[in-house]
C-alpha positions in Angstrom: 69.0 24.5 -22.8 71.6 21.8 -22.5 70.8 18.2 -23.6 71.2 14.9 -21.8 74.4 13.1 -21.4 74.3 9.4 -20.6 77.5 7.4 -20.1 78.1 3.6 -20.1 81.0 2.4 -18.0 82.7 -0.9 -17.3 86.0 -2.5 -16.9 87.7 -4.2 -19.9 86.0 -7.5 -20.7 82.6 -6.4 -19.2 80.7 -6.5 -22.5 80.3 -2.8 -22.5 80.8 -2.4 -26.3 78.0 -4.9 -26.9 75.7 -3.1 -24.5 76.4 0.2 -26.0 75.7 -1.1 -29.5 72.4 -2.6 -28.3 71.4 0.7 -26.6 72.1 2.7 -29.8 70.1 0.2 -31.9 67.2 0.6 -29.4 67.3 4.3 -29.7 67.3 4.0 -33.5 64.4 1.6 -33.6 62.3 3.9 -31.4 63.1 6.8 -33.7 64.9 8.8 -30.9 67.5 11.4 -32.0 70.8 11.1 -30.3 74.6 11.6 -30.8 76.9 8.7 -30.3 80.4 9.0 -28.6 83.0 6.4 -28.1 86.1 7.1 -26.1 89.1 7.0 -26.6 89.0 8.2 -30.2 91.9 6.2 -31.4 91.7 7.6 -35.0 92.1 11.2 -33.9 95.3 13.2 -33.3 94.1 14.1 -29.8 94.6 10.5 -28.7 98.3 10.4 -29.6 99.6 10.3 -26.1 97.0 7.8 -24.8 97.8 5.5 -27.7 101.5 5.7 -26.8 100.7 4.9 -23.2 98.4 2.0 -23.9 100.9 0.7 -26.5 103.6 0.5 -23.8 105.8 3.3 -25.1 106.0 4.9 -21.6 106.4 1.6 -19.8 105.0 -1.9 -20.1 102.9 -1.8 -16.9 99.9 0.6 -16.2 101.6 1.9 -13.1 104.6 3.1 -15.0 102.6 6.2 -15.7 101.1 7.8 -12.6 97.3 8.3 -12.3 97.4 12.0 -12.8 99.6 12.0 -15.9 97.7 9.2 -17.6 94.3 10.9 -16.7 95.4 14.0 -18.7 96.1 11.9 -21.8 92.5 10.7 -21.9 91.0 14.0 -20.7 92.6 15.9 -23.6 91.0 13.6 -26.1 87.6 14.2 -24.5 88.1 17.9 -24.5 89.0 17.9 -28.2 85.8 15.9 -28.9 83.8 18.4 -26.9 85.1 21.4 -28.8 85.1 19.8 -32.2 82.2 17.3 -32.4 79.5 17.4 -29.8 79.6 20.4 -27.5 77.5 22.7 -29.7 74.8 20.1 -30.3 74.7 19.2 -26.6 74.3 22.8 -25.5 71.5 23.1 -28.1 69.6 20.2 -26.4 70.8 17.0 -28.0 70.8 13.7 -26.3 74.3 12.2 -26.1 75.2 8.6 -25.4 78.8 7.9 -24.5 80.8 4.6 -24.5 83.2 5.6 -21.7 83.6 9.2 -20.4 85.4 11.0 -17.6 84.2 8.1 -15.5 86.9 5.8 -17.1 89.7 7.8 -15.4 88.0 7.2 -12.1 88.1 3.4 -12.8 91.4 2.9 -14.6 93.6 5.5 -13.0 92.4 5.4 -9.4 93.3 1.7 -9.6 97.0 2.6 -9.6 96.7 4.2 -6.1 96.1 2.8 -2.7 92.4 2.8 -1.7 93.0 5.4 1.0 93.9 7.9 -1.7 90.9 7.3 -4.0 88.8 10.0 -2.4 91.6 12.6 -3.0 91.9 11.4 -6.6 88.2 11.5 -7.3 88.0 15.1 -6.0 90.9 16.1 -8.2 89.4 14.4 -11.2 86.0 16.1 -10.7 87.7 19.5 -10.5 90.0 18.9 -13.4 87.6 17.5 -16.0 84.3 19.2 -15.0 85.8 22.3 -13.5 89.0 23.2 -15.2 88.2 21.7 -18.6 84.5 22.5 -18.5 83.2 19.2 -19.6 79.5 18.5 -18.7 78.6 16.0 -16.1 76.6 13.0 -17.2 73.0 12.8 -16.1 73.3 9.0 -15.8 76.3 6.7 -15.5 75.4 3.0 -15.9 78.1 0.7 -14.7 78.4 -2.9 -15.9 79.9 -4.8 -13.0 81.7 -7.9 -14.2 83.8 -10.0 -11.8 87.5 -9.9 -12.8 87.9 -13.7 -13.4 85.0 -13.6 -16.0 86.3 -10.4 -17.5 89.8 -11.9 -18.0 88.2 -15.0 -19.6 86.2 -12.8 -22.0 89.3 -10.8 -22.9 91.4 -13.9 -23.6 88.6 -15.4 -25.7 88.4 -12.2 -27.7 92.1 -12.1 -28.3 92.1 -15.7 -29.5 89.2 -15.0 -31.9 90.7 -11.8 -33.3 94.3 -13.0 -33.2 95.3 -9.8 -31.4 96.9 -9.0 -28.1 95.5 -6.6 -25.5 96.9 -3.3 -24.4 98.8 -2.8 -21.2 95.6 -2.6 -19.2 93.9 -5.7 -20.7 96.9 -8.1 -20.2 97.3 -7.3 -16.5 94.8 -9.4 -14.5 95.9 -7.9 -11.2 95.4 -4.4 -12.5 91.9 -5.4 -13.8 91.0 -6.5 -10.3 92.1 -3.2 -8.9 90.0 -1.4 -11.5 86.9 -3.3 -10.4 87.5 -2.3 -6.8 88.1 1.3 -7.8 84.9 1.2 -9.9 82.9 0.0 -6.9 84.3 2.9 -4.9 83.6 5.4 -7.7 80.0 4.1 -8.1 79.4 4.8 -4.4 81.0 8.2 -4.6 79.3 9.4 -7.7 76.0 7.6 -7.5 76.5 5.4 -10.6 73.7 2.9 -11.4 75.2 -0.6 -11.1 74.1 -3.5 -13.4 75.3 -7.0 -12.5 76.7 -9.0 -15.5 76.4 -12.3 -13.7 73.2 -13.8 -12.2 72.8 -15.0 -8.6 74.4 -18.4 -9.5 77.4 -16.8 -11.0 76.5 -17.4 -14.7 76.7 -14.8 -17.4 73.4 -13.1 -17.9 72.1 -13.0 -21.5 73.1 -9.8 -23.3 69.4 -8.9 -24.0 68.5 -9.3 -20.4 71.3 -6.9 -19.4 70.1 -4.5 -22.1 66.6 -4.4 -20.8 67.9 -3.5 -17.4 70.0 -0.7 -18.9 67.1 0.5 -21.0 64.9 0.7 -17.9 67.4 3.2 -16.5 67.8 5.2 -19.7 64.2 5.4 -21.0 62.7 7.5 -18.2 65.4 10.2 -18.8 64.3 10.5 -22.4 60.8 11.5 -21.5 61.5 13.8 -18.6 61.5 17.5 -19.0 64.7 19.2 -17.8 
């Protein structure tokens, strides 16, 4: 019997990596067995094309590579991971937590297209990754919704602290805004569970508070029978 696949999604600068780390730590504290995935896998040969793309070798703007071509770069890395790392365990019943998944193509690649074509792209993506490649569908996708202005501020702060520059996605504020709009459409299409990163007054919610909301979504799945 297949296991459970839970994906955490969010635009760049949403605090997703922090929330994924907190979720994994919670699983460990509670003694729950799980496998951890983080995409893209930048240290693996299967990510060569996506690294070239994000590094600007195919063009300095995200739109220089169309949504369908760029989606294949990321999908191939996931397919390689499925065949090499986690597919066998998942099919044997393992719980899998994934920091990004096929869902990221819905966010970051649909953003390159006009909204009236998003439905067409979402349908293609579903057929390509779940149908043609045979990747499993996640049982839960939790989406961290961060307004673009705050996400950009978070990214610029991180770059200043680490003395690094972002990839072609992270440095383009207009593209990040389009990603958030695409994510909102994808969440409605696919039934993702939305978690607000700001409170009602527009202030950043504490990381632990966001974590508790995320855990409230994840925990029931861990105790349900499939």
